[in-house]
C-alpha positions, 0 to 999 in steps of 0.5 A, a space after each residue: 399563081 392567082 390561088 398562091 396570091 389568093 392564100 398569101 392575102 388570106 394569111 395576111 388577113 388572119 394575121 392583121 385580125 389577130 394583131 387587132 384582137 391582140 391589140 384590143 386585149 391589151 388595151 382591155 387589160 390596161 383599162 382594167 388596171 388602175 393607174 396608181 397616183 405617185 406623190 410627187 416628191 421634191 428633189 430637194 427633199 429627197 437630196 436632204 434625207 439622203 444626206 441625213 442617212 449618210 451623216 447618220 451613218 458616217 458620223 456614228 462614232 461621234 454620235 456613240 461618243 457625245 449622245 452615249 455620255 449624255 444618256 448616262 447622265 440622264 439615266 442617273 437623273 432626268 431633272 436639271 440641277 447644278 450637279 446634272 449641268 456639271 456632268 454635261 459640261 464635262 461630257 461636252 468638253 471630253 467630246 472636243 466641243 471646246 471649252 467656249 462652246 461648252 461654257 454657252 451652252 451650260 450658261 443657256 441651259 443655266 438660264 432654263 433652270 432659273 425659268 422653268 418652275 419644274 425641271 422634271 419634264 425637260 428634255 435634257 438632249 433636245 435643249 442641247 441640240 437646240 442650243 448648239 444649233 443657235 450657237 453654229 447658226 450665228 457664224 455666217 455663210 459666206 456666199 461665193 460669186 464664181 462669175 469672175 474667171 478664173 476663181 482661184 482657191 489656194 488650198 492650205 494644211 498641215 501634211 497629214 490632213 488629207 490635203 491632196 485627197 481634198 483637192 481631188 474632191 473638191 475638182 470633182 464637186 466643182 466639176 459636178 457643177 459644170 465647171 472647168 477645174 485645173 490643178 496647180 501643184 505648188 507643194 514642190 518640196 514632196 516630189 510624192 505630193 506632185 505625183 498624188 495629185 496628178 493621180 487625182 487630176 487624172 481621176 477627175 479629169 481636171 487639167 494640171 500644171 506642175 513644175 520640177 521638184 524644188 521649184 519656186 511655188 510661187 512660179 507654179 501659182 503664176 503658170 497655174 493662173 496663166 493656163 487656167 486664163 488661157 484655158 478658159 478654166 472656171 476654177 483653179 485649185 493651187 496645191 501649197 507646202 504642208 509642213 509644220 504650221 508654226 514655221 515662219 518659212 512656210 508662212 512666208 511662202 504662202 504670202 509670197 504665192 498670194 502676192 503673185 496671184 494678186 499681181 495677176 488678179 486683184 481678187 485673186 486668190 478668191 478663196 483660201 480654204 484650210 484643210 483640218 483633220 478631225 481626228 486631231 480633235 482640239 490640236 485642229 482648232 489650234 492649227 485653225 487659229 494659227 493659219 487663220 492669223 497669217 494665211 487669210 483663210 476664208 473656209 475650212 474644210 474638215 476631213 476624216 469625220 467618218 473614222 473619228 469619235 472627235 467630231 465635235 470639234 466640228 461644232 467648236 471650230 464653226 462656233 469659235 472661229 470667224 471663218 466657216 466650216 464650209 466641207 466635210 470630209 466623210 470618206 476616201 472616194 471622190 464623192 465623199 466630200 459634203 457642203 457643211 449644213 450645220 442644222 443637219 450635222 447636229 441632227 445627225 448626231 443627236 437622232 
């Protein structure tokens, strides 16, 4: 028995010695490999770079449309004279940048012709990019205060513009900011609208309020607010009917919803977001003007930019309206909604 114990002790000591030697060897190897210093990169820089790459990829059709036309003009003449200006004016206008915005850009370029002794060395694309950035940066960015709960956002727009999908994306966006979200289905004229919205509510784990098809939309808005208040929600997204924007009944309905919400909270709705389809080009600008007259629109969400060559309308809307573009849709997934950054948008097109 004593012999057995001695053997076990010897084995144990050998194992301990082996482990010590093994650990020493590891330490030695680690010591022989100098640790490489990794440069610190700010999180903001990573996000910004990723955003630029995403915009460059998703806006490829718009980029091809605008830059392709400008490259064709520049290849014929690198001198900024009146003939070149006329060609540039036509290229910008046919890229849905809009008449007013195009005229402002051309006027600025004409000033440069008068200022410069020689136009031979001017980088025409760089000048156009600079002028567009200066124009769109004049549109004020309204900072939103989410401190008051619940913060009510009324979502309006014509059927087919991607309103339902946008509400789902908005729910995901606000949840990513740590907000509790409730969705109210106040488009009671289409059964499909209620079902689609409920699917998005389930997909984003948002609370959901609905009535039967044909119910009073204002009643849905009322119940949505009361439910959001009782459940301590941060954000309430209320869908509305999306019939043709020139129909009086729709506008009256939107006004009624706003009146009901205003009685519950004098600041509600806190925001009215208009959803526009970028693929419709100048028609989107026309819709924005119509809705802004009657619905108190405070911000615009421009959808389907990833599938159109008419993304230039974003510049027209942002510059010609007193209402800022707040979000842009760049795909069908819930993550494909981005806060609109005017400079990044223009740079990604002209890069």
